[in-house]
C-alpha positions in Angstrom: 120.2 79.0 89.9 121.0 80.2 93.5 119.0 83.1 94.7 119.6 85.6 97.5 117.7 88.4 99.1 118.9 91.9 99.9 117.4 94.8 101.8 117.5 98.1 99.9 116.8 101.3 101.8 116.0 104.5 99.8 116.0 107.8 101.7 113.4 110.0 100.1 114.5 113.1 102.2 111.3 113.3 104.3 108.9 112.8 101.3 106.2 110.3 102.3 102.5 109.7 102.4 100.2 107.7 100.1 101.7 106.6 96.9 100.9 104.5 93.8 103.4 101.6 93.4 103.9 100.2 89.9 105.9 96.9 89.9 107.2 94.9 87.1 108.4 91.5 88.5 108.8 87.8 87.6 110.1 84.9 89.7 112.9 84.4 87.1 115.4 87.2 86.4 115.7 85.9 82.8 112.0 85.9 82.2 110.7 87.7 79.2 107.5 88.1 77.1 107.5 86.1 74.0 105.0 85.6 71.1 104.0 82.3 72.8 103.7 83.8 76.3 103.1 87.6 75.9 102.0 88.0 79.6 105.0 86.2 81.3 106.2 89.5 82.8 103.4 92.1 83.5 103.1 95.1 85.7 100.9 95.4 88.8 99.7 98.5 90.6 98.7 99.1 94.2 98.5 101.9 96.8 101.1 102.0 99.6 101.8 104.3 102.5 105.4 105.6 102.3 106.3 106.1 106.0 109.5 104.0 106.2 111.3 101.4 104.2 109.5 99.4 101.6 110.4 95.7 100.8 110.9 95.3 97.0 110.7 92.0 95.2 113.9 90.6 94.0 114.9 91.4 90.3 112.0 93.9 90.0 111.5 97.4 88.7 109.4 99.5 91.0 108.1 103.0 90.4 106.6 105.1 93.2 104.2 107.9 92.2 104.0 110.3 95.3 101.7 113.3 94.9 103.3 116.6 95.8 101.9 118.4 98.8 101.2 122.0 98.1 
């Protein structure tokens, strides 16, 4: 299977700062958890600074949790 990369830019309208990043990713876009391999696709969490574009892994789902400033 051929792979390709792409750059995705998301404009958060001036929202930024420290954020929790939750990523679900696997090296194969058809990967799935099965009874024999229940941890094939798992999530990971880390802290990032949102101050510009973030590079996202291919065929992933990424959630950013950015605390509101009050």
